[in-house]
N, C-alpha and C positions, 0 to 999 in steps of 0.2 A: 132878410137876416140882419140882425143887429150885431155888428162886428167891432171889436176893439183891435186896432192895428198898431203893433209895436213899430215905432219909427226910429231907425238908427241915425238917419240924417234926412235933410230935406230932399236932396238929390235922389236918393233911393226910394223915397216915398212917392214920387211923381207918378210913375207908371202904375204901380199897384193901386194907388188912389183912383186914377182915371179908370182903370179896368173895373174895379169894384163898384164905383159909382155908376158906371155904364150898366152894370148888372142890377142896379136898383137897390144896392145894399145901403144900410144905414151905418155909416162909418164914423168912428171917433178915433183920433190918433192917441197914442200913448208914448210919451218920452220917458225912458228909463235906460240910461247908458253909463253905468259907473266904470266901464272899461276905457273910456276915452281919456287919453293922456296927450299932452299936459293939460292943465286946467284952461289955458288960453285956447286950445283946440276944442275942448269941451264947450266953452262959452261961444266960440265962433259957430259951431254946429247948432247949438241951441238957438242962438240969435237968428240963424238962417231958417230954422224951422218956424220960429215966431214970425219971420218975414213972410214965408210961404203961407202960413196960417192966415195972416192978414190979407194977402193977395187973393187967396182962394176961399176965404171965409170958412176955414176949417175949425172944427171943434177938436181941441187937443187937450188932453190931461197931461200936465207936466209933473212928473215925480222927479223933481230936481234935487236928487240925492247923490252928491259926488262922493260916493263911498269907495274911493280908490284903495284905501288900506284893505278893506274887506275883499275887493276884487283881486288885488295882487296876492293876498294870502290864499285865495282859492285857486289861482292859476300858476303860482310859482312852482317851478320844477316839473311842470306837466309837459313840457316840450310841445310837440304838434297837437297833443290832446287838449291844450289850453283853449282852443277854439270851441270845442264841445262844451267845456265848462262855462265859457262865456255865453254861449247860446243858452245853456241851461239856466244860468242866473237871470238873464233878461227875459226869456220866454216863461219861466216859472212865475216871475213877478207879473208879467202881462196876463197870464192865465188867472192868477190870483185876483188881479184887478178886474178882469172880465167877469169873473164869478161874483165878486163883491158888488159890481155895478149892474148885475143882472143882464149881461150881454149873452147872446146865443153862442158866440164863439170869439176866436181871436186869430190873428195872423201876424206876419211881420214883413217889413220892407226889406229885410235881409234876403228874402227870396228873389230879389231882382238882380243881385250882383253876381256876375260871372266869376268874381274873385272869392266868393264865400264857398264854404263846404255845404253844398245844397242838401245832400243826404243827411249830413249831421244836423242841420237846422230842422229838417223834417222829423228826424228821430227825437230830438229834444222837444219839439213842439208837441208831438204825440204823447210823450211822457208827461209833459206839463198838463196837457188836456185831460189825461186820465187822472192825474193827481187831484185836479181841481174841478172835475166834472163839467167841463165845457168843451165845445168842439174846436179843433184846430183846422183852419182852412189852409191846406198845403197846396198852393197854386204856384206853378212855375211862371214867374214874371220876367225871366231873363231875356226873352226876345225883345222886350221894350226898353232895355237898359240904355242902349246908344241913343235912342230918340229922347229919352228922359234926360240924358246928360246934355244933349243939345238944347233942350228946353230950359234946363237949369242955367245954362249960359245966358240965354235970352232974358230970363227973369233976374239975372245978376245975383244968383244965390252963391253962397260960399261953397266952393268945391274942394274937398279934402284930398290929400295926396296919399293917404294910407288908411287902413281899416279902422284904426282907432286906438288900439292898445299900445303900450310902450314897446312890446315885442314887434308889432307890425311896423311901428315907426322905425325901430332899429333896422329891421330887414329892408325896408324901403330905401332908407338913406345909405345903408351899407352897400346895397346893390348898386346904387347910383355912384358911390365912391369907387367901386370896383370897375364900373364901366369907364369912368374918367381915367383911371390908371391905365387901362388897356388901350385907350385912345391917344394917350400922350406919347410923343415920339421918343 
């Protein structure tokens, strides 16, 4: 199967890539992540994927479109539903690219993270597949997340501290601030 894999970051791509390559699939990576904020975080993640690509000789298509305004317009005011919109934006673009490049199907490295909304990713992947007439490979890669994190340390890849969007950044650092306040005498 010729598969286009949306890659959210180098760390999350490790285990899915290993598993899919072991199955004999022809994999091409696809970078499209207008959700990542700030721009310095976006470039750190992009450079880390480029590094992994060099180390593993990966074929990756980079759609380096930092469309932050469009992304924020799409998710603003959506509350917890913003993740579903984010998945839709990225998976729709991936399905569209898979169709254009004549791939059999597509998947995403988002399926490895225990912190993502797994069922929401599946739902949006299936919708995008139907819209663009390509197959969505919905495989649960979460069991390999910890091993992949350890390998990313060994490879000295950049390891992010939050999902990517401005909201997840706020939540991550706000929670850290609350923990510090409760630990102070």
